[in-house]
N, C-alpha and C positions, 0 to 999 in steps of 0.2 A: 504494500500500500504506500502511495506517495505521501510524503509529509512536508510541511512547511514549518520552519522555525522562526520565532520572533522574540525580541528582547523585551522584557517586562520590567519597568522601573529600574533598569540598570543592575538587576540582581539575578533574576530567574530567566532561564531560556526554556520555552515550552515547544512542544511539537504537536501540531494539529493535523488530522487527516484531511486530504483534499478529495472531495467527491469526484468520481469519474463522470458523473452525470451533469448535464447542463442545468443551471439553476437561475431562474429569472429573479430579478430584484422585486421582492414583494411590496416595496414602498415606492415603486416606480410611478404611482399615481401622484406623487408630490413633484410639482414643478420646482426648478432649482434655485429660485431667487434667494430664499432664506439661507440655503446652504452656501451659496456664493458669498453672501455677506458674512456668515459665520466663519467662513474659511479665512477671512482677513485676520481676526485676532488669533486664530489658531496658527496661521503662518508666522505672525509676529512672535508668538510665544515659542514656536519651534526654532526660530532663529536665535532666541536668547538662551534656551535650555533644552536639553534632551529629555527632561523629566515629564512623563505623560501626565502626572498629577497637575502640573501647571497648564499643560495644553488643554486639558478638559475644562479647567476652571476659567481659563481665558475665553474659551468658546462660549461658556455659559453666560458670560457678561452680556451677550447680545440679548438674551431673553430677559435678564434682570433689567437692563436699560429700557427695553421695550415696555415692561410693566410700569416703570416710572413715567415714561412718555405717555403711556395710555392714560394714566391719572390726569396728566396735564391736558391732554386732548379732550377728555371727558369734561374737565372743568371749563375749558374754553367753549365747548359745545353748549353747555348749560348757560353760560353767560350769553351766548348768541340767542338762546331761547328765552332770555330775559328772566332767568332764575336769579334770585337774590344771591350775591356772592358768598355769603356765609353758608347758605344752604348748599350752594354749588360745590364748595370745598368739601363738605361732609359727604355729599353724594358721590363726588368723584373719588374720594379716598376709600369709600366703602368697597369699591371693586377689588381693592388689594386684600380684602378680607375673605374673598371667595377662595375656599381651600384649594380647589383644583387649579385655579389661576396662579396662586402663590407657589404651589407645588411645581407647576410647569415652568415658572419664571426662574427656577433654580436649575433648569435642565437644558440640554441641547435638543430643542424642539422648535418646529416652525409655528406652533399654535399661538404663542404670545405675540410673535411678530405679526401673524395674521390678524389677531385681535386689534393690534395697533393700527395697521393699514386699513382695516375695516372701519375702525373708529374715525379715521381721517376721511374716508369716503362718506361715512354717515354725517360727519360735521358739515361737509359741503353740500350734502343732500338736504339737510335741514336748512342750511343757509339759503339754498335755492328756493325751497318751499316758502320760506319766510319773505324773501326780498326779490326773488325772481331775477337775479343777476345771472346772465348767461355764463359768465366766468366760473361761477360756482358749479354749474351743470357740467362744464368741461373738466373742472378739477375733480368733481365727484367721479366722473367716468375714468379719469386718469388713475385715481387711487383704486378704483374697482379693478382695473386691469393689472395693477400691482398686486392686489389680492389674488387675482386669477393666476398670476405668475408664482404664487406662493403655495396654493393648495386648490385642488379641483373642487372641493366642497364650496368654495367661494363663488363658483360659477352660478349656483342657484341664486345667491344674493345679487349677482350682476343682473340676471334676467329680471328679478323683481324690481330692483331700484331703477333700472333703465326704463322699464315699462312705465313706472310712475313719473319719471323725469319727462318722458315724451308726452305723456298725458297732460302734464303740468306746463308744457312749453307755451307760454303766453305770447305767441308771435303771429304776425300775418302769415297766411298759408305759404307764400313763396319763401319767406325766411324759415318757416317751419320745415319745409321740404329740403332746405339746405342744411340746417343744423341738426335735425333729427338723425339723418344717416351718419353725420360726422360724430355726434356724441355716441351713437351706437357702436361705430367702428372703433373709436378710442377705447371704449369699455371692453371690447372683446379682442383686442390685438394680441394680448398674451395667451388667452385661451385658444385662439385660432392657431397661433404658432405651436402651442403644445399639442393640439389635436393633429396638426400636420406632422409634427415629429413622431407621434405615436402611430399615425397612419403609415408613415414611411418605414418605420422600424418594425412594427408589429402587425400592420394591416388592420388596426382598430383604433379609431380616434379617441376612444374612451378606455383604452387598455390600462388595467391596474395591476397586472402581474400576478393574479391569482391563478394557480394551475387548475387544469380541468379536474384533477382528482379531488382537490379541495372543494371546488364548486359542486361536484357530484355528491360529496359527503355532507355538505352543510344542511340541505333540507331534511336529512334523516337524523340529525343530532338534536337531542334535547338541549335546553339552555345550560343545564349543569354539565352535560357532556361537552358542549362547545367551549365553556369556560375552562374545562380541564384540557381540552385538545389544543386550544389556542394560547400559546405562551404569552401573548400580548397582555392578557388580563391578569396574569399571575403577579407581576410587580405592582400593578395598581391595587390589587386586593390586599397584598401584604404591606404596602408602603403608604397607602392613602390614609391621611390622618383626619379626614373631615368629620 
């Protein structure tokens, strides 16, 4: 059996078997924007030290920073909604007490980054509904496509928000026919690129990397069996402190 060796924290050398069978990346449904950004502190840390302990914690800074920025964005959004500043502070800070969010903000995950860019899109969405400035409609669409470049689950939000934006476009019909397609195009640039990439490589624009054997087994599993079969749930169940 073939093996590969790697160095762990400068002390141990381990050997892992290499599977002779091809394996698709199960997390391929995630577009790469967050990972491209998280690679920057990882690269900087790797230039300073070879200790993986620091590499991991430097990369986690992205999620931690995103949680702090999320509080600021929510605060600014509520000020835009004419909420009293004192109440806005308390409401914005309350998001940091959601256990799942604070837990994820200490990890290498695209979820907190997605929450931040979604909050940015929501802020400009609300500003447009309040003041009907065309600039906010385009900024909302821009942040929506950023969210779409972060995770495919954001695509549902894109469809909903853009539909409301187009409905709320208070423009003469000729200007509406100009700006409605442009706003729609800006919002779906990243999803269209990712779907094209999946279509080129996998023949399926919505490819998510789940093998046929897993697909076939899922409908026949009980909830308890699925939790035991899918290791994704194990660390959540043993680590979640909510």
